[in-house]
N, C-alpha and C positions, 0 to 999 in steps of 0.2 A: 246617145247622139252619134252620129258618123261624121267623122271629119274627111273631107276629100282633098287630099293633097296632089298637087301637081310638082313633081321633083324634076329639077334640071341639075345634073352633077358634073363637075368638070374635075378632071385630075391632069396632072402634068407628068410627062414621061421621065424627066430626068431628076425629079425630086418627088418625095412623098408629102404632096400638099393637094388637099382636095377643097373644092369651093361648091356648096349646094344653095340654090335659089328655089324657095318654095312659095308658090302661089296659093293663096287659100280661096277657096270657093264660098260664095255667100257669106254668113256672118260667122263662120267657124273660126277664123283667125281672131275676131273680136272675142270670141268666147275663150280661145286659148290665152290671149292677152290678158283678159279679166282674171281668169283663173291664175295666172302667174303673179299677178298684182295682190291677189287676195291671200297667197300662201306667205306663211312665215318662213324665215330663213331655214329654220330646222326641217319645216315639213317638205321644201323644196329639196334639200340635201337628201331627206329620206325617200323622196319620190325617184330621185335620179338614182340613188343607190339601189332601190327596188327594181327599177326599170333596167339598168345596165348590169346589175351583178357585180360590180366593181368597187374597189375602195376609192374613195375620192382623196387625192393628195391636197388640192386647193380648189376652191370655188369663189368666183368673184360674181358679183351681182350688182346692177344698177339700174335705176328706173328714172327715166328722163325724157328729153326732147331732142331729136335730130332736126336741124333745120336744113331742108332739101331744096334748093332753088329758090330760096326764100319762104318756103311752106314749112310750117312746123309739124312734125310728125311725132306722135308718142311713141317710145321704144322701150323695150326690156332688153338689158344686155346681160349675158351670162357667159362666163368662162369657166370651162371645167378642165383641170388636169387630173389625170390618173396616175397611180404608182408607177405603170409602165411607160410612163413618158408621153402617152397619148394626150393631145389637147384639142379642145373644142371651143370654138367661140360662136355664140349665137347672137345675132341681133333680131329681135323680134318685134314686128309691127302689127298694127291691126289686120292688114291685108296681105302680108308677105313676111318671109324670114329668110335671113341669110345665115349659113353656117360654113366656117372655115374649120378646116383640121389639118394636122399633120399625119393623117392617116389614108389608107387607100379609099377609093369610091365606095366599095361594097361595105367597109366597116362604117363609113360616115352615113351611108343609108341606113343602115340597121340601126344605129345610135339615134338618127332622127326618128325614125318610126317608133322605136321603143320608148324614147323620151315623151313623144306626143301620145302615145297610147297610155303611158303611165300616168300623164296629167289629165286627161279628158276622156279616156276609154278608148272605144272602138274607132278606128279609122279606115277610110275606103281609098285604095290607092288607084289612079286612073289606069285604064287598060292600055296597053301598048308599051314601047319601050321608052326608057329614060334616054334623054340626050346626053351622051358621054363624049368627050373630046379628049 
C-alpha cells in the first residue's frame, strides 16, 4: 500500500513550536486509523521505537470522539515524549491528522513520515514544496 500525504507544516520564529496538518487521499487515512485501533499498547510503543530509534519517556493514547460543529468524528489521540524533552501530539482522524510538537519543522516532518511508514509501510509524498510559514 502507498499512502499519499499532503503535508502543511507551520513553525513560529520566536519559539520552538510546529504544527502539521496532514490531509489523506482516498481511504489511506481510514486504513491508518484502523491500524492504530487494532494495535495493542505495547505494539504501538514498539512501532514508534522502531520508527524513531529513540527511547520513549512517556506515551499517552486515547480513542474517542471529537464533536466538531455538532458532527461527531472518530479520533485517535497520541502524545509521545522523548528523553531529550521533545514532545509530539497527534490527533488522527479518518481523513486527516494534526500534529503539534516542540521541535522544528524538519524534525516534525521526519517524525510524521517515519511514524506513518512504520505503521503502514510505504508512503508517497506529493510533489512540490510544503507550505511553511
